[in-house]
N, C-alpha and C positions, 0 to 999 in steps of 0.2 A: 695601208699598213706596211711598215718597213720590213725588208727581209732580215732574218736573223742569222748571225754568224754560226749558230748551231747547225744550220743547213749549209755546210761548208763543202759540199760536193755537188757537182752538176748531175743532171738527169741524163746519163750516158745513153740509155736505151732510147730516149726521146730524140736526142741529137742524132743517133744512128739512123733512126727511122725518118726524120724530117729534114735533115740537112741535105742540100743538093749534092748529088754524087760527085761533082767536080770539086766541091769544097771538102768532101770527105777524103778525096784523093790528095788534095793539097795539105790536109792536116790530119793524117791518119797513120795507122800502123797495121802491118800484115804479120800475123804470127805464123812463121814458116817452120815446117818440119825439115830442118836441114839434112840433106842426104849425105851419106858417106862419100868421100872423094871430092867434095866441093869445099873450097875455102869459104869463109864468111864473106870475103870480098866478092867471090864468084856469085853468091846468092844476091848480094846487094846490087851488083852490076846487072844481073839478069832481070830482077824486078824493075830496076830503073829503066832499062831498055824496053821491056815489055810494055810498060805504062807510058813510055815517052816522057819521063820526068827529068828535071834538071839535077835534083839532089835526092839521095837516099843514104841511109846509114843503118847501123845495127846497134843493139843494146848488149854487146858483150861477145867477144870472139870465141868461136869454137874451132878446134883443130880440124883439119880436113877429114880425118877418119872418125870424128865424133859427130853423132847425129842429135836431132831433137830441137828443142825450142830455141828459135833465133828470131826475135821480133825485129822487123824491118821498119824503120821510120821513113815516112814519105815527105818530101818537100819541106814545108815550114816546121814539121816535127823535129827536123834536124837541129833547130834552134834550141830545143829543150832536151836533146838526146842525153845529156849528162845526168839529168834529173832521174831518168829511168834506170841508169846502169848500176848504181852502187847499192844493190839490194841482194838479199840471199838467193842462192841457187840450190836446186836439188838435182842430184844425178843418180842414175842406176848404172851399174857396170860390172865388169868381171876382171879378175886378176889371177895370175897363175904364179905359183911358187916353184922355184927351181929344184927344191928338195922336198922330201916327205915331211909333213908337219901335222901335228894334231890340232883339231878344231879348237879344243880347249885352250891351247897356247895362243892361237890367233885371237880368240875372244878376250883373253887377258891382256895381250899386247895392244889391242885396238883401243882399249880404255884410255891409254896414255895419249892417244891422238884426238881425244874429245875435249872440247873447251878451247882455251887460248893456246895456240901453238906458234912456234917460230918456224918459218919455212923459207928456204932458199929457192928462188925460182929456177926451173930447169935451164940447162945451158942453151937450149934452142929458143927460149922465150925472148920476146922483144923488149922486155923491161930490164932495168939495171939489176944485176945479180947481187942484191944485198938481202940479208935476212930481214924478213918482215913478219910482224905478228898478224895472225889470222885466227878467226874463230870457227871451229868445227862444231856445229850444234848437234849433228847426228852422224854416226859412222857405224853401220851395223851389217853383220853378215845375214844374208837372206837365204843362202844355200851354200853347202860345201860338198864338193865332189872329191873325196879323198884319193880315189884312183887317178884322177886327172890333176890333182893338186890345185884345183880351181875353186875360187871363191866368188860368189855373186854378192854384191853389196849395194847399199843405198847410202848416200851421203848428202847431208844438208850443210852448206858451208857459207861463210861470208864471201861476198864478191871479191875476186882476186885470188882465191885459193886454187892451187893447182892440184887437181885430183890425181893425175899421173904421178906427181911427186909424192903425194900423200900415200899412194900405194907402194911406191918404191921405198919410201922411208919406213913404212910398216914392215915390209919384207926384210929390210936391212936390220931393223931392230930385233928381228927374230933370228938373224944370222943365217938365213937360208937363201936370201936373194929372191927377187921376183919382179913382176911387171904387170901393169894394167894391159888388158887385151881388148876390152870393149868399153865404150862409154856412151851414155845417152842422157842429155839434159831433159828433165821432165818438168822443170819449173824455173823461171827466171823472174824474180820480182812479182809483178802482177800477172805474168803470162805463164800458161801451163798447157800441157798436152790435153788437159780436160776441156779447154776452151772450145766452144762450138766453132770458132773461127780458125782453129789450128788446122793447117792444110799442107799437103805436099806440094812440091814444085809443079808436078804434073797437074794436080787439081787447080792450082792457081793459074797456070798457063791456059787451061781450058776455059776458066771463068773469064780471064782477060780477053781471050779471043772472042767469046760470046758477046762480051761488052762492046768490043770494037766493031762487031758486026751490026751494031745498032739495035739489037733485039731488046725488048722490054725485059725478057727473062734474064738476059745477060747483065743488064743494068742492076736488077734486083739481087742477082747472085753476088755481084761485086760489092753491093751495099752490105750484104750479110757478111762478106769476107773481111771488110775493113773495120778495124776498131778505132773509134774516134780518139784522137790524141788528147782530148779533154779528160780522159781517164787519169791523167797525171794529177787531177785534183784529189784523187784517193791517196796520193803519196805525200802531198804537201799541205800546209795550212793555207787557208784562203780567206780573203776579206771580201765583203759584198759592198758594191757601190750602186747607186741609183743609175738606171739606164740613161738618164740625161747626160751622164759624164762619159758615155762610151766613145762618142766622136772625139772629144778632147783627148782622152787617154790613147785612142788609136793613132793620134798624131804625135805621140811622144811626151805628153804632158806629165810632169811630176804628180805625185799624189798629195793633195792638200787636205788640211783638217776638214774643210767643208764637204769633202767628198765622202767621208766615212758615215755609213748608215748607223753602225753600232759603235759609237766613238771609243768608249773605254776598252771594249773587247778587241776592236780592230787595232788599236794602238798597242795592245799587249802582243798581238801577233807580229806587227811591224817591228817592234823594239826587240824581238828575239834576235834580230840581225840575220835571220835565215831567209833564203829565198821563199817567196810566198806568191800565191796566185791571186789575181784580181778578177772577180766574177760578177756578172750582172746579166739579168734576163736570160738565164741558162746559157751564157757564153763565157768562155775564158778569154778575157781581154788581153791580159799580159802576165808575165812573170816579173815581179818587182823585188827590190831590195831596199832596206833601210839606208838612209844617207844622213850623215851628220856634217856634211861639207857645204850644205846650202846656207847662205846668209839669212834667208827668210825662215823664221821659226815655224811658220805655218806649213812649210814643205816637209813632209814626213819621209817620202821614199821616191825613188826614181825607177823607171822601167829598165829591166834587164833584157827582156825580149817582148816586143809587141807582136801579138798573134792574130789581130783582126785587121 
């Protein structure tokens, strides 16, 4: 019986438990609790050196004094880094106002910053300083200390939204001035502080050292720590091909009509012209994209990143 496209995600738990540990390291993710005082690059470089890897990256920069979820991609995962990055983020933080202000006024003003907003990146940002539209899905006060003029808040925002700027713009709109004083990212796309794999640098270092010692316990702890990069299949559409095509696709073959298990449904996915996953036998073979430049009509798509 052919696999159906309705089963468009891989069994991540099975991959995590069965894949050889070296393969997990080569195509995996570590969900790091970034400490204050470290740059995102510091964390990437630290993990890379500890595991003795060639390549590492991350799924969205955090400022040095910001803590929380910083997923680190290992080796081949860097090929699909961009697919993980452009998803909503959730933060908790604190800001302080420079003058006395009533909580009621803050709550009224904050409503204007929910929904589609125009935001100019801060002067210290690395991106071009042009006004960009971003969506703020949630911006709420969780506590207000009138004596300290301090607000605790939670914000759920579109990727690329600057929380520090959101806070300063709110304070400016109230005419009292103010600034963000603390920030912690608690969710970034698929990754959260609730994940059982979410770990501090100290915890990660200890696990890696145990793994390097050759102990069976260290190996199993590292297995539990690493999230298979195949989790990307939860974020993108996927087509299913028979396992007999794995070898051909792994050598860069385009996708032909004959490879499609569920012809009509697969073509619908391919013709959306979005990047999609090609899966078979509980493996992510590649990320592919539609191509209308081939002379042969039977060729539907070409590989963007081969992952086996």
